[in-house]
C-alpha positions as CSV (number, residue, x, y, z in Angstrom):
1,M,-12.2,-20.4,21.5
2,L,-9.4,-20.2,19.0
3,D,-6.3,-18.9,20.6
4,N,-4.1,-19.2,17.5
5,L,-5.5,-16.2,15.6
6,P,-2.8,-13.8,14.5
7,R,-2.5,-10.5,16.3
8,G,-4.5,-7.8,14.5
9,T,-7.1,-10.2,13.1
10,I,-10.6,-9.0,13.7
11,C,-13.1,-11.8,14.2
12,I,-16.6,-11.7,12.8
13,E,-17.9,-11.3,16.4
14,D,-16.0,-8.0,16.7
15,I,-16.7,-6.5,13.2
16,E,-19.0,-3.5,13.2
17,M,-20.9,-1.6,10.5
18,G,-18.8,1.3,9.2
19,M,-15.5,-0.1,10.5
20,T,-12.7,1.0,8.1
21,R,-9.0,0.3,7.5
22,H,-6.6,1.6,5.0
23,L,-3.0,1.7,3.8
24,R,-0.8,4.0,1.7
25,K,1.8,2.9,-0.8
26,V,4.0,4.5,-3.4
27,V,3.8,2.4,-6.6
28,S,7.4,2.1,-7.9
29,D,8.8,1.0,-11.2
30,E,10.1,-2.1,-9.4
31,D,6.6,-2.9,-8.2
32,I,5.3,-2.7,-11.8
33,E,8.2,-4.8,-13.1
34,M,7.7,-7.4,-10.4
35,F,3.9,-7.5,-11.0
36,A,4.6,-8.1,-14.7
37,Q,6.8,-11.0,-13.9
38,V,4.4,-12.6,-11.4
39,S,1.3,-12.0,-13.5
40,T,3.0,-12.6,-16.9
41,D,1.2,-9.4,-18.1
42,H,4.0,-7.7,-20.1
43,N,1.7,-5.1,-21.8
44,P,4.1,-2.4,-23.0
45,V,1.7,0.3,-21.6
46,H,3.1,-0.7,-18.2
47,L,6.8,-1.3,-19.2
48,D,7.8,0.7,-22.2
49,D,8.0,4.5,-22.0
50,A,8.2,5.1,-25.7
51,Y,5.2,2.8,-26.4
52,A,3.1,4.2,-23.5
53,Q,3.8,7.8,-24.6
54,D,1.7,7.2,-27.7
55,T,-1.3,5.8,-25.8
56,I,-4.4,7.6,-24.4
57,F,-2.5,7.6,-21.1
58,E,0.5,9.5,-22.5
59,G,2.9,7.6,-20.3
60,R,3.4,4.3,-18.4
61,I,0.7,3.2,-15.9
62,A,0.6,0.5,-13.3
63,H,-1.4,-2.6,-13.9
64,G,-4.9,-2.2,-12.6
65,M,-4.7,-5.4,-10.7
66,L,-1.6,-4.2,-8.9
67,T,-3.7,-1.3,-7.6
68,A,-6.5,-3.7,-6.8
69,G,-4.0,-5.9,-4.9
70,L,-3.7,-3.1,-2.3
71,I,-7.4,-3.7,-1.5
72,S,-6.5,-7.3,-0.9
73,A,-3.7,-6.3,1.3
74,V,-6.0,-4.2,3.5
75,I,-8.5,-7.1,3.8
76,G,-5.9,-9.8,4.3
77,E,-3.7,-7.9,6.8
78,Q,-6.1,-5.6,8.6
79,L,-9.9,-6.1,8.2
80,P,-10.7,-8.8,8.9
81,G,-7.0,-9.8,8.6
82,H,-5.2,-13.1,8.6
83,G,-7.6,-16.1,8.1
84,T,-10.0,-14.1,5.9
85,V,-11.2,-15.9,2.7
86,Y,-12.1,-13.8,-0.3
87,L,-15.5,-14.7,-1.8
88,G,-15.9,-12.0,-4.4
89,Q,-14.8,-8.6,-5.6
90,T,-16.1,-6.1,-8.0
91,L,-13.8,-3.4,-9.4
92,K,-14.3,-0.3,-11.5
93,F,-11.1,1.4,-12.7
94,L,-11.7,5.2,-13.0
95,A,-8.2,6.6,-13.6
96,P,-4.6,5.4,-14.1
97,V,-2.0,4.9,-11.4
98,R,1.4,6.0,-12.6
99,P,4.9,5.1,-11.3
100,G,5.6,7.2,-8.3
101,D,2.0,7.8,-7.3
102,M,1.0,7.4,-3.7
103,V,-2.1,5.2,-3.5
104,Y,-4.5,5.3,-0.6
105,A,-6.4,2.0,-0.4
106,A,-9.4,1.7,2.0
107,V,-12.2,-0.7,2.9
108,T,-15.4,0.1,4.9
109,V,-17.8,-2.5,6.3
110,T,-21.3,-2.1,4.7
111,D,-23.0,-5.4,5.7
112,I,-22.4,-8.2,8.2
113,D,-24.0,-11.7,8.1
114,L,-22.9,-13.1,11.5
115,A,-24.5,-16.5,11.0
116,K,-22.6,-17.1,7.7
117,R,-19.5,-15.1,8.8
118,R,-19.8,-13.0,5.7
119,V,-18.8,-9.3,5.5
120,R,-19.4,-7.0,2.6
121,M,-17.1,-3.9,2.2
122,D,-16.9,-0.9,0.0
123,C,-13.4,-0.6,-1.4
124,L,-11.6,2.4,-3.0
125,C,-8.2,3.5,-4.1
126,Q,-7.3,7.1,-4.4
127,V,-4.4,9.2,-5.8
128,D,-4.2,12.8,-4.6
129,G,-7.7,12.5,-3.2
130,K,-9.2,11.3,-6.6
131,N,-10.8,7.9,-6.9
132,V,-8.8,5.7,-9.2
133,L,-10.6,2.4,-8.3
134,V,-13.9,1.7,-6.6
135,G,-15.6,-1.6,-5.8
136,E,-17.1,-4.0,-3.3
137,A,-15.6,-7.1,-1.7
138,T,-17.4,-10.0,0.1
139,V,-15.3,-12.1,2.5
140,L,-15.6,-14.9,4.9
141,A,-14.2,-13.6,8.2
142,P,-12.5,-15.7,10.8
143,S,-14.3,-16.5,14.0
144,R,-13.4,-17.3,17.6
145,K,-15.9,-20.1,17.6
146,F,-15.6,-23.5,15.9
147,D,-18.1,-24.2,13.1
């Protein structure tokens, strides 16, 4: 058995269908600015109030991938947690996230392949109960057993 798994990690042997985890985060101006720096995506719809006012969004919005990153945080920190390897992710952006919005990000287990240690999860992000992002992730979950 592996005794060095971080606390909170859920091993493939313990994952169950329908298991869910979530987080909530307010997306701040600083988050958007830091994401622009790290990603090098300086699209003015994210950073320039005057420019963004004249777009279909009528104001600044967060980067879609910043919002998607909250899904990654749930997967990497909670379900399955540390040691998880992303294998794939689909995303559909349904509505913008604005500075100051509280985002609810959640994942729910929809399929488990114990032999391959693969877990498929539905993913969503909501603002005020409205879906702003939906998708599906496939991950390689940690195991208590050696391969």
